[in-house]
N, C-alpha and C positions, 0 to 999 in steps of 0.2 A: 499501471493504473491509468496513466494518461491516454494510452492507446485504447483501453476499454471505454473510457468516457468519451473519447473522440469518436469511436465507432457507434456509441449510443446516440450521441448528439449530431453526428454527421458533420462535424466541424473540425478542421485541422488546427484551428487556433486553440481549441480546447486541449488538444494533445500537447501544445507548447506550454500552456500556463497551469494546467491542472496538477501536475506533480508538485509544483512549488506551493500552490494553494493548499493542497492536501497535507504537505509536510508542515506548513505553518499551522494549520488547524490542529493536527495531531500534537505538535509541540505546545500550542496554546492550551488545548484541553488537558493535556497531561501535567502541565506546570501550574495551571490555575485551579482546575476543578477536580481532576482525578489524580492527585499526587501519589496515592497508594498503588495505582495501576501503572507502574513504570514501563511495562511492556509496550504501551501505546506510544512512548516517546521515541522518535527515530534517532535522536541524539544518543539514547541508551543503546541502540543497536550498533553504533559506531564505536563509542567509548563507554563500555559498561561500568557503571558505578554501583549497581545493586547486584544481589545474588541471582544468578541464572543457573538452573539445573544443567549440569554438563558444561558450565562455563562458556567458553567460546564455541564449543560444538553445539551447545544449546541455542545460542544466537544464530549460528549458521543454519541449524535445522529449522528454526522458526522462520527465518527469511526464505529458506527453500520451500517450506510448506506454503507460506504466503505467496510466493511467486507462482507455484503450481495452481493455487486457487485463482489468482488473477489470470493466469493463462487459460484455464478452463472457462472462466467467465468471458474472457475476450473471444475464445473460440465459439461459444454459444451465441454471442452477439453477432459475430461475423457470419456464422451459418444462417442465422435468422435474416440478416440483411441480404445475403446471397439468394436465399429462397424467396424473398419478397420481389426480387428483380425478375 
């Protein structure tokens, strides 16, 4: 996610800080406002406390799909930047 945001903003400092900020925002939103949507909480991905379909395989599949979505987004952004040059 940090790489995609850095490519969008053309700032290397965004790549450094954005993963930490996004992690904190997800934790804050899931613990304060969306308590029923435990899938948003990155802490839940590491140490699951709620029911996940497929248990640990379900978490791994979720993270794998999320990674592919971010990879595709990053590829689209990079392709757009290369074509602008």
